[in-house]
C-alpha positions in Angstrom: 104.0 108.3 191.9 100.6 106.5 191.4 100.0 103.3 189.4 96.5 101.6 188.7 96.2 98.0 189.0 96.3 97.8 185.3 99.9 99.1 185.4 99.0 102.5 184.2 101.1 105.2 185.6 99.6 108.6 187.0 101.2 111.4 185.1 100.7 115.1 184.6 101.8 117.7 182.0 103.8 120.4 183.5 102.7 124.0 182.5 104.0 125.3 179.1 106.3 128.0 180.9 108.8 127.3 183.6 111.2 124.4 184.3 110.4 121.3 182.3 107.6 123.2 180.4 105.0 121.1 178.4 106.9 118.0 179.6 105.2 114.8 181.2 106.0 114.1 184.7 104.7 112.8 188.1 102.2 115.1 189.9 103.8 116.8 192.8 103.8 120.0 194.9 105.5 123.3 194.1 109.4 123.3 194.2 110.4 125.6 196.9 113.6 127.0 198.4 115.2 124.3 200.8 115.1 126.8 203.7 111.3 127.1 203.4 109.1 124.6 205.3 108.3 121.5 203.0 104.9 122.0 201.1 102.1 119.8 202.5 100.3 120.0 199.2 97.0 117.8 198.4 97.6 114.6 196.6 96.4 114.3 193.0 94.0 111.8 194.1 92.9 109.6 197.4 95.1 106.8 198.2 97.2 105.4 200.7 100.4 107.5 199.5 103.8 106.4 201.3 107.3 107.9 201.1 109.7 106.0 199.2 113.2 105.1 200.9 115.7 107.7 199.9 115.3 111.1 198.0 116.0 112.3 194.4 118.7 114.8 193.9 118.9 117.0 190.8 120.9 119.9 189.7 119.6 122.4 187.4 121.8 125.2 186.1 120.9 127.7 188.8 119.7 125.5 191.9 119.8 122.0 193.4 116.5 120.1 194.0 115.6 117.5 196.5 112.4 115.3 196.1 110.6 113.2 198.4 109.0 110.6 196.3 105.6 109.5 197.2 103.8 106.3 195.9 100.4 104.6 195.9 98.3 102.2 194.3 95.6 104.3 192.7 92.2 103.2 191.4 90.4 106.3 190.5 87.4 107.3 188.6 88.5 111.0 188.5 89.5 112.6 185.2 93.3 112.1 185.5 95.9 111.5 183.2 97.2 107.9 183.1 99.9 106.5 180.8 99.2 102.8 180.2 101.9 100.4 180.9 102.6 99.6 177.2 102.7 103.3 176.3 105.1 104.3 179.3 108.8 104.5 178.6 110.9 105.9 181.5 113.5 107.1 178.7 110.8 109.7 177.8 110.8 111.5 180.9 113.0 114.5 181.8 116.1 113.3 183.7 114.8 114.5 187.1 111.4 112.3 186.7 113.5 109.6 185.5 115.4 109.7 188.9 112.1 109.5 190.8 111.2 106.2 188.9 114.5 104.7 189.2 114.1 105.4 193.1 111.0 103.4 193.4 112.3 100.7 190.8 115.2 99.7 192.9 
C-alpha cells in the first residue's frame, strides 16, 4: 500500500472479469495456490517497500486467501492511480482490501 506525502493512496482498478471485478483495491501480485511459491512480482513503482506485521486472511466462497501487505511512502511522477486523502473512504473498498487497510492502521 503506497501513500504519497500529500496523503493520497496508490490504488488500482481490478480487471472487469474475475474476483472483485472492476473494483478499486491495492496494487498487488497474482493470487496463487498456497502450495505454490510466493510470487516475487515487481512493485507498482520504485519505493522502499516493507512488509507490514501480520497478514490478511480472507475467505471467498471457494478458497482462502492469505495476503502479505507491503507498504511504502511513494513520491512518483509515473502515471499511476492515486486517490486523494479527502476522496478515500475505507468503507468503499471490498472487504479483503479493507482488511489490508485495517492491518496497517493498527
